[in-house]
C-alpha positions as a Markdown table, in Angstrom:
| # | Residue | x | y | z |
|---|---|---|---|---|
| 1 | Unk | 0.1 | -0.2 | 0.1 |
| 2 | Unk | 1.3 | 3.7 | -0.9 |
| 3 | Unk | -0.3 | 6.6 | 0.5 |
| 4 | Unk | 0.2 | 10.3 | -0.1 |
| 5 | Unk | 0.3 | 11.0 | 3.1 |
| 6 | Unk | 0.8 | 14.8 | 4.4 |
| 7 | Unk | 2.1 | 18.0 | 3.1 |
| 8 | Unk | 4.9 | 19.6 | 5.2 |
| 9 | Unk | 6.9 | 22.5 | 5.1 |
| 10 | Unk | 9.6 | 21.2 | 3.2 |
| 11 | Unk | 8.4 | 18.0 | 1.6 |
| 12 | Unk | 5.3 | 16.1 | 0.4 |
| 13 | Unk | 5.3 | 12.8 | 2.6 |
| 14 | Unk | 4.4 | 9.4 | 1.0 |
| 15 | Unk | 3.8 | 6.4 | 3.3 |
| 16 | Unk | 4.6 | 3.0 | 2.4 |
| 17 | Unk | 3.1 | 0.3 | 4.2 |
| 18 | Unk | 4.5 | -3.5 | 3.8 |
| 19 | Unk | 4.3 | -6.6 | 5.9 |
| 20 | Unk | 6.8 | -9.4 | 6.2 |
| 21 | Unk | 6.0 | -12.8 | 6.9 |
| 22 | Unk | 9.2 | -13.7 | 8.9 |
| 23 | Unk | 9.2 | -12.3 | 12.6 |
| 24 | Unk | 13.2 | -12.2 | 12.2 |
| 25 | Unk | 14.0 | -8.4 | 12.6 |
| 26 | Unk | 17.4 | -8.6 | 10.8 |
| 27 | Unk | 15.6 | -9.9 | 7.9 |
| 28 | Unk | 12.9 | -7.6 | 8.3 |
| 29 | Unk | 15.7 | -4.4 | 8.1 |
| 30 | Unk | 17.4 | -6.1 | 5.1 |
| 31 | Unk | 14.3 | -6.2 | 3.3 |
| 32 | Unk | 13.5 | -2.8 | 4.4 |
| 33 | Unk | 16.9 | -1.6 | 3.2 |
| 34 | Unk | 16.4 | -3.2 | -0.2 |
| 35 | Unk | 13.4 | -1.6 | -0.7 |
| 36 | Unk | 14.2 | 1.8 | 0.2 |
| 37 | Unk | 17.3 | 1.6 | -2.3 |
| 38 | Unk | 15.2 | 0.4 | -4.8 |
| 39 | Unk | 12.9 | 3.1 | -4.5 |
| 40 | Unk | 15.8 | 5.4 | -4.5 |
| 41 | Unk | 17.5 | 4.1 | -7.5 |
| 42 | Unk | 13.7 | 4.2 | -9.6 |
| 43 | Unk | 13.6 | 8.1 | -8.8 |
| 44 | Unk | 17.1 | 8.3 | -9.9 |
| 45 | Unk | 16.7 | 6.5 | -13.0 |
| 46 | Unk | 13.9 | 9.1 | -13.7 |
| 47 | Unk | 16.8 | 12.1 | -13.8 |
| 48 | Unk | 15.0 | 13.3 | -10.1 |
| 49 | Unk | 16.4 | 13.6 | -6.7 |
| 50 | Unk | 15.3 | 14.0 | -2.9 |
| 51 | Unk | 15.3 | 17.1 | -1.4 |
| 52 | Unk | 16.9 | 17.0 | 2.0 |
| 53 | Unk | 16.1 | 19.9 | 4.6 |
| 54 | Unk | 18.6 | 22.3 | 5.4 |
| 55 | Unk | 19.3 | 25.5 | 7.6 |
| 56 | Unk | 21.3 | 28.4 | 7.1 |
| 57 | Unk | 22.5 | 30.5 | 10.3 |
| 58 | Unk | 23.7 | 33.7 | 10.0 |
| 59 | Unk | 25.9 | 35.4 | 12.5 |
| 60 | Unk | 26.0 | 39.5 | 12.7 |
| 61 | Unk | 29.6 | 41.0 | 13.4 |
| 62 | Unk | 32.8 | 39.1 | 13.4 |
| 63 | Unk | 32.1 | 35.9 | 15.6 |
| 64 | Unk | 35.8 | 35.8 | 16.0 |
| 65 | Unk | 36.5 | 39.0 | 17.6 |
| 66 | Unk | 36.7 | 38.8 | 21.7 |
| 67 | Unk | 34.3 | 41.1 | 23.3 |
| 68 | Unk | 35.9 | 44.0 | 25.3 |
| 69 | Unk | 35.5 | 43.5 | 29.1 |
| 70 | Unk | 33.2 | 46.2 | 30.7 |
| 71 | Unk | 34.7 | 49.1 | 32.0 |
| 72 | Unk | 35.5 | 48.0 | 35.9 |
| 73 | Unk | 35.9 | 51.8 | 36.9 |
| 74 | Unk | 32.5 | 52.9 | 36.0 |
| 75 | Unk | 31.1 | 49.9 | 38.1 |
| 76 | Unk | 32.8 | 50.9 | 41.3 |
| 77 | Unk | 32.7 | 54.4 | 41.0 |
| 78 | Unk | 28.7 | 54.4 | 40.7 |
| 79 | Unk | 27.1 | 56.6 | 43.6 |
| 80 | Unk | 23.9 | 54.8 | 45.1 |
| 81 | Unk | 20.5 | 56.3 | 44.2 |
| 82 | Unk | 19.4 | 59.1 | 46.4 |
| 83 | Unk | 16.6 | 58.2 | 48.6 |
| 84 | Unk | 13.4 | 59.9 | 48.1 |
């Protein structure tokens, strides 16, 4: 069974459902891998490809420049606020 399951932010999700008769997990995973690689080959032979999500992070300023320490004199010479 194959279902067009969802519209997501960066994908159209297909859901492929199949059952295996053998309860052996290793055999199940081997079959699953073979099927998934087969799907990829079919897509590639048609000149198509899968899009993989990515993110870009932009940093403002020079991230390699050390920040200057706070002016310690300005912190020690502050007067307490006047009481009302």
